[in-house]
C-alpha positions as CSV (number, residue, x, y, z in Angstrom):
1,X,16.6,-13.1,-2.3
2,X,16.5,-9.7,-0.6
3,X,14.9,-6.5,-2.0
4,X,18.1,-5.2,-3.5
5,X,18.7,-8.5,-5.2
6,X,15.2,-8.5,-6.5
7,X,15.6,-5.0,-7.9
8,X,18.8,-6.0,-9.8
9,X,17.2,-9.2,-11.1
10,X,14.1,-7.4,-12.3
11,X,16.0,-4.7,-14.1
12,X,17.9,-7.2,-16.1
13,X,14.8,-9.3,-16.7
14,X,12.8,-6.3,-18.0
15,X,15.8,-5.1,-20.1
16,X,16.0,-8.6,-21.7
17,X,12.2,-8.5,-22.3
18,X,12.6,-5.3,-24.3
19,X,14.4,-5.4,-27.6
20,X,14.8,-1.6,-27.6
21,X,16.4,-1.3,-24.1
22,X,18.5,-4.4,-23.8
23,X,21.7,-2.3,-23.6
24,X,20.3,0.4,-21.3
25,X,22.9,1.7,-18.9
26,X,21.7,1.2,-15.3
27,X,22.6,3.7,-12.5
28,X,24.5,2.4,-9.5
29,X,22.3,4.1,-6.9
30,X,19.2,2.4,-5.5
31,X,16.8,5.3,-6.4
32,X,18.1,5.4,-9.9
33,X,17.6,1.7,-10.2
34,X,14.0,2.0,-8.9
35,X,13.3,4.7,-11.6
36,X,14.7,2.5,-14.3
37,X,12.6,-0.5,-13.2
38,X,9.4,1.5,-13.0
39,X,10.1,3.1,-16.4
40,X,10.6,-0.3,-18.0
41,X,7.4,-1.6,-16.5
42,X,5.5,1.6,-17.6
43,X,6.5,1.2,-21.3
44,X,6.0,-2.5,-21.6
45,X,3.2,-3.6,-23.9
46,X,0.7,-6.1,-22.6
47,X,1.8,-9.7,-23.1
48,X,2.8,-12.8,-21.1
49,X,5.8,-12.6,-18.9
50,X,8.1,-15.4,-17.7
51,X,6.6,-17.0,-14.6
52,X,9.8,-16.8,-12.6
53,X,10.1,-13.1,-13.4
54,X,6.5,-12.5,-12.3
55,X,7.2,-14.4,-9.0
56,X,10.1,-12.1,-8.2
57,X,8.2,-9.0,-9.4
58,X,5.3,-9.9,-7.0
59,X,7.7,-10.4,-4.1
60,X,9.4,-7.1,-4.9
61,X,6.2,-5.1,-5.2
62,X,4.6,-6.5,-2.1
63,X,7.6,-5.7,0.0
64,X,7.7,-2.2,-1.5
65,X,4.0,-1.7,-0.6
66,X,4.7,-3.0,2.9
67,X,7.5,-0.5,3.2
68,X,5.2,2.3,2.1
69,X,2.7,1.2,4.8
70,X,-0.7,-0.5,4.2
71,X,-3.7,1.5,5.4
72,X,-6.7,-0.4,6.6
73,X,-10.3,0.9,6.8
74,X,-10.1,0.8,10.6
75,X,-7.3,3.3,10.4
76,X,-9.5,5.9,8.7
77,X,-12.1,7.9,10.5
78,X,-15.7,8.4,9.2
79,X,-16.9,11.9,8.6
80,X,-20.5,11.0,7.9
81,X,-22.3,7.7,8.1
82,X,-20.2,5.3,6.0
83,X,-18.2,8.1,4.2
84,X,-14.5,9.0,4.8
85,X,-12.0,11.4,3.4
86,X,-8.4,10.1,3.3
87,X,-5.4,11.9,1.9
88,X,-2.5,9.9,0.5
89,X,-1.4,7.3,-2.0
90,X,-4.4,5.1,-3.1
91,X,-2.2,2.1,-3.7
92,X,-1.7,1.8,0.1
93,X,-5.4,1.2,0.8
94,X,-6.6,-2.2,1.9
95,X,-10.2,-2.1,0.6
96,X,-12.4,-4.2,-1.6
97,X,-11.9,-1.8,-4.6
98,X,-9.9,1.3,-5.5
99,X,-11.1,3.4,-8.4
100,X,-8.6,4.2,-11.2
101,X,-9.1,7.3,-13.4
102,X,-8.4,5.5,-16.7
103,X,-8.3,6.6,-20.4
104,X,-10.4,5.1,-23.1
105,X,-7.8,2.6,-24.2
106,X,-7.9,1.1,-20.7
107,X,-4.3,0.0,-20.7
108,X,-2.8,2.3,-18.2
109,X,-0.3,5.1,-18.6
110,X,2.8,4.4,-20.9
111,X,4.7,7.5,-19.9
112,X,7.7,6.5,-17.8
113,X,7.5,7.6,-14.2
114,X,4.4,9.7,-14.9
115,X,2.8,10.7,-11.6
116,X,-0.8,10.2,-12.7
117,X,-3.0,7.7,-10.7
118,X,-3.3,5.4,-13.7
119,X,0.5,5.0,-13.8
120,X,0.8,4.6,-10.0
121,X,-1.8,1.9,-9.8
122,X,-0.4,-0.1,-12.8
123,X,3.1,0.2,-11.4
124,X,2.3,-1.3,-8.0
125,X,-0.2,-3.8,-9.2
126,X,2.3,-5.3,-11.6
127,X,2.4,-6.0,-15.3
128,X,-0.4,-8.5,-15.0
129,X,-2.9,-5.7,-14.6
130,X,-2.2,-4.3,-18.1
131,X,-2.4,-7.8,-19.5
132,X,-5.8,-8.3,-18.0
133,X,-7.1,-4.9,-19.2
134,X,-5.8,-5.8,-22.7
135,X,-7.6,-9.1,-22.6
136,X,-10.9,-7.5,-21.6
137,X,-10.5,-4.8,-24.3
138,X,-9.8,-7.5,-27.0
139,X,-13.0,-9.3,-25.9
140,X,-15.0,-6.1,-26.1
141,X,-13.6,-5.4,-29.6
142,X,-14.7,-8.8,-30.8
143,X,-18.2,-7.8,-29.7
144,X,-18.3,-4.1,-30.7
145,X,-15.7,-3.8,-33.4
146,X,-12.0,-3.2,-33.8
147,X,-12.1,0.5,-33.1
148,X,-13.9,0.1,-29.7
149,X,-12.8,2.3,-26.9
150,X,-14.2,2.3,-23.4
151,X,-17.0,4.9,-23.1
152,X,-17.2,7.6,-20.5
153,X,-18.7,6.4,-17.2
154,X,-18.7,2.7,-18.0
155,X,-16.6,0.9,-15.3
156,X,-14.4,-2.1,-15.8
157,X,-13.4,-4.3,-12.9
158,X,-10.1,-6.2,-12.6
159,X,-8.0,-8.0,-10.1
160,X,-5.7,-5.7,-8.1
161,X,-2.8,-8.3,-8.1
162,X,-0.1,-7.0,-5.8
163,X,-2.0,-4.1,-4.3
164,X,-3.6,-4.3,-0.9
165,X,-7.0,-3.7,-2.5
166,X,-8.8,-6.8,-3.8
167,X,-10.0,-5.1,-7.1
168,X,-9.4,-2.1,-9.3
169,X,-12.4,-0.5,-10.9
170,X,-11.3,1.5,-13.9
171,X,-13.4,4.3,-15.2
172,X,-13.1,7.0,-17.9
173,X,-14.2,10.3,-16.7
174,X,-15.5,13.2,-18.8
175,X,-13.0,15.6,-20.4
176,X,-13.7,19.3,-20.2
177,X,-12.4,20.6,-23.5
178,X,-13.9,24.1,-23.7
179,X,-16.4,24.8,-20.9
180,X,-18.2,22.9,-18.3
181,X,-21.7,21.8,-19.3
182,X,-24.6,20.1,-17.7
183,X,-23.9,17.0,-19.8
184,X,-20.4,16.7,-18.5
185,X,-21.6,17.2,-14.9
186,X,-24.1,14.3,-15.5
187,X,-21.4,12.1,-16.9
188,X,-19.3,12.7,-13.8
189,X,-22.2,11.8,-11.6
190,X,-22.7,8.7,-13.7
191,X,-19.1,7.6,-13.0
192,X,-19.8,7.5,-9.3
193,X,-23.2,5.9,-9.6
194,X,-22.0,3.2,-12.0
195,X,-18.9,2.4,-9.9
196,X,-21.2,2.0,-6.8
197,X,-23.6,-0.2,-8.8
198,X,-20.6,-2.4,-9.8
199,X,-19.6,-2.7,-6.2
200,X,-23.2,-3.8,-5.4
201,X,-23.2,-6.3,-8.2
202,X,-19.9,-7.8,-7.1
203,X,-20.7,-7.8,-3.3
204,X,-17.9,-5.3,-2.6
205,X,-18.4,-3.5,0.7
206,X,-15.7,-0.9,0.6
207,X,-14.4,1.4,-2.2
208,X,-12.0,4.3,-2.5
209,X,-12.7,6.9,-5.1
210,X,-10.0,9.0,-6.6
211,X,-10.8,12.5,-7.8
212,X,-12.2,11.5,-11.2
213,X,-11.7,13.8,-14.1
214,X,-9.8,16.5,-12.3
215,X,-6.2,17.2,-13.3
216,X,-5.5,16.6,-17.0
217,X,-9.2,16.0,-17.7
218,X,-9.7,19.6,-16.6
219,X,-12.9,19.2,-14.5
220,X,-13.0,22.0,-11.9
221,X,-11.9,20.5,-8.6
222,X,-14.5,22.1,-6.4
223,X,-17.4,21.3,-8.7
224,X,-16.1,17.7,-9.1
225,X,-16.1,17.3,-5.3
226,X,-19.7,18.7,-5.0
227,X,-20.9,16.3,-7.6
228,X,-19.1,13.3,-6.1
229,X,-20.5,13.9,-2.6
230,X,-24.0,14.6,-3.8
231,X,-24.1,11.5,-6.0
232,X,-22.6,9.2,-3.4
233,X,-25.0,10.5,-0.7
234,X,-28.0,10.0,-3.0
235,X,-26.9,6.5,-3.9
236,X,-26.3,5.6,-0.3
237,X,-29.8,6.7,0.7
238,X,-31.2,4.3,-1.8
239,X,-28.9,1.4,-0.8
240,X,-28.7,1.9,2.9
241,X,-26.9,-1.4,3.8
242,X,-24.9,-1.9,0.7
243,X,-21.6,-0.3,1.6
244,X,-19.6,-0.5,4.8
245,X,-17.2,2.3,3.7
246,X,-17.0,4.8,0.8
247,X,-13.7,6.7,0.9
248,X,-12.9,9.9,-1.0
249,X,-9.2,9.6,-1.6
250,X,-7.5,12.9,-2.2
251,X,-3.9,13.7,-3.0
252,X,-3.8,17.5,-3.2
253,X,-4.5,19.8,-0.4
254,X,-6.9,21.7,-2.6
255,X,-9.1,18.7,-3.0
256,X,-8.9,17.8,0.7
257,X,-10.1,21.3,1.5
258,X,-13.1,21.1,-0.8
259,X,-14.3,17.7,0.5
260,X,-13.9,18.7,4.1
261,X,-15.9,21.9,3.4
262,X,-18.7,19.9,1.8
263,X,-18.9,17.1,4.3
264,X,-18.2,18.9,7.6
């Protein structure tokens, strides 16, 4: 089965899986079909999927990621000690863990084709990622109560499935609702510290951080970069041999500029 055949197969399988969209009209062009498939994956609630469908989904996603181009640590220059800045799509990085800016429900983004990092990671990992996150949240609700939501700065680790990375570390960053406070700044610092501690506990040697809490969580980009760099440097001084590479993954030119100014 080639990639075009996989795409057609998966669209029909995901349509059949969804009672609401069984009769959805599918575009004839490839880009339109890709948007439909991603949208059907984005809106799907966490539950088991037919093993044959999962097999084809995995083949399709891995080929799509290969087409996008996998980026290895050796392809990324260091700017200071074990620290790097890399601009691009975090789902391309072949590292021990990538960091996902999650929400407190920990199930990914359900908005079709949304361009947030949560949506991007869940899309290219495959529907198994949402199912694993759901399972972990159900277990936590058994322990803490049915209304449990993941607290700010407490990381959760999962498999990365079809991504080049080995793991995804999901973390809820602080939300700036009115004004930036010292408490919110500390919560952001805790996000970086706790992710690195999780890497240490799981013997992960490389991690790529997204820009936690910027964007819709409204943390000022420059201040977020300052806190990220300061926290990572302080942690690294206390754990000198722990990490082989810590990557600040940026997508926007604005964030790249801030990190380069701070680190160079």
